[in-house]
N, C-alpha and C positions, 0 to 999 in steps of 0.2 A: 904675583900676589896682588890683589886689589886692596888698597888701603881702606881704613875705616872712614876716611874723609869722603870717599865716593858714596858711601852709604848715607851721607847727609843729604845727598841729592835724591829726591823722591821721583822726579820725572826727568829722564835723560833722553835727548833727541840726538840722533846721528844724522848728519847732513853732508852733502857733497854732490858732485855731478854724477851722471849716469855712469856706472861701471867703477865707481870709486871703492866699493866694498861696504856700503852702508848696512845692507841686510846681513852680511856675514858677520860684521862686527857686532851688530845688535843681537844676533842670535848667540854669539859667544858670550857677550856680557850678560845677556838674559839668563843663560844657563849657569854662569859663574855666580851671579847674584841672586839666583832663584827669583827672577823678576817677571812681572807681567810683560809680555812682548806685544807690541803693536806694530804690525807690518803693513806697509802701504799696499793697498789693493790696486793691482795693475790692470785688471780687466776693465776695458772701456769699449762699449759697443760702437763708439764713434771713431775709433782709431783708424780703421781701414779707410774711411772716407777722408780723414785728415791727411793720411799718407798719400792718398790719390789726389790731393789738392782740390777736393770738392768745395765750392764756395759755402761758407758758413760752418764748415766742419770744425774749424779751429775753435770757434766759440763753444760749440757743443762739447768738444773734448775738454776744454778748460772748465766749463761749468760742471761737467760730470765729475772730474777730478776734484774740483773745489768742494762740491757737496759731499763726496766721499771723505775727503780729508777733514771736513767739518764734523761729519757724523761720528767717526771713530773716537776722537778724543772727548767729545761731549758725552758719548755713551759711557766712557770710562769715568768721567766726572760724576755722572748720575749714579753709577754703580759703586762709587767711592772706592775704586781700586787704587787710588793714589795713597792709600794708607800703607801700601808697600811700594817697593821700587818698580817703576814702569819705564821701559825702554822702547823707543820708537825709532824706526829707520827712516823717518822723514820729519820735517818741520813744516807746520801748517803754512808758514809764510813763504815757503819755497815755491808754492804754486804761482805766486806773483811773478817770479822770474820767468817762468814759461809763458805766462800771459803777455808779458812785455815783449817777448821774442816772437810770439805767434799771432797776436791779435792786431787788427787795425785800430785806429783811434776811436771809432764809434763803438766797436766791440769792447775795447778796453774801458771805455766810459761805463758801459753796462756792467762789465765784470768788476770794476773797481767799486762800484756802489754795492754790489752783492758781497764782495770780499769784506768791505768795511763793516757791513751789517753782521756777517757771520763771525768775523774775527773776535768780536766781543765775547762770544761764548766759549772760545777755545782757550784752555789753560796754557799758560806760558811754561816752557820747560825750565827746570832749575839749572840745567847745564846743557849746552849744545856742543857737540863734538863735530868739527867740520873736517872732513877728509879731503885731501887734495892729491892730485896726480897729474902728470903731464898728459896732454891731449892724445899723443900717440899711444900711450899706455892704456888710456880709457878706450880708444878705438880698438886696440888689440883685444882687450877684455870683452868688449861688447860683441865683436865678431866671433869670438871663440865660444860664446854661450850657445847652448844647443836647445835646451828645453824651456827657457824663459820666454813667456808669451810676449812680453814687451820687447825683448831683444829680437825675436823672430820678426815681429811686425815693424820694428824700428831700427833701421840701420842708418844712423845719422852720418852726414858727410862731415869732413874735417872742419869746415868753417862753422857750421851750426854748433858742433860740440865745442870748438874753441871759444865761440862767443858765450855759450852756456857756462863753460869752465871759468 
């Protein structure tokens, strides 16, 4: 049973590494609380180039995700959907973790300036739930996914996922 204390939180974000179960938890909580659900959009037209190590693709991927992660919560704010409980399977700030792993210093400089500008518009969650799991469990979960577009395109090696974790 979910306590009435949870309902004091209007905007709940679920965060954690790839394969931790963020979306599954967000969907369950959303159904239980009859909440608005905001799921991260994983479609990114630059992913294939990124995984093929094409020069410049890392910045393109990061900027595309950053702009998507900015658009979703700001649209919610404009629609005033925060009058009810909203649950998201990502935290806007998480994008920065990937940027620091994937971008070189010059790209990171550009990215950081845009991030700082966009972050002003994004509402902060009232509660962040961070899921943790050992790296070997995350790898097993990621490799067992069949239909998820991100999982099909992205099979991280142990070291990358360990650093992200």
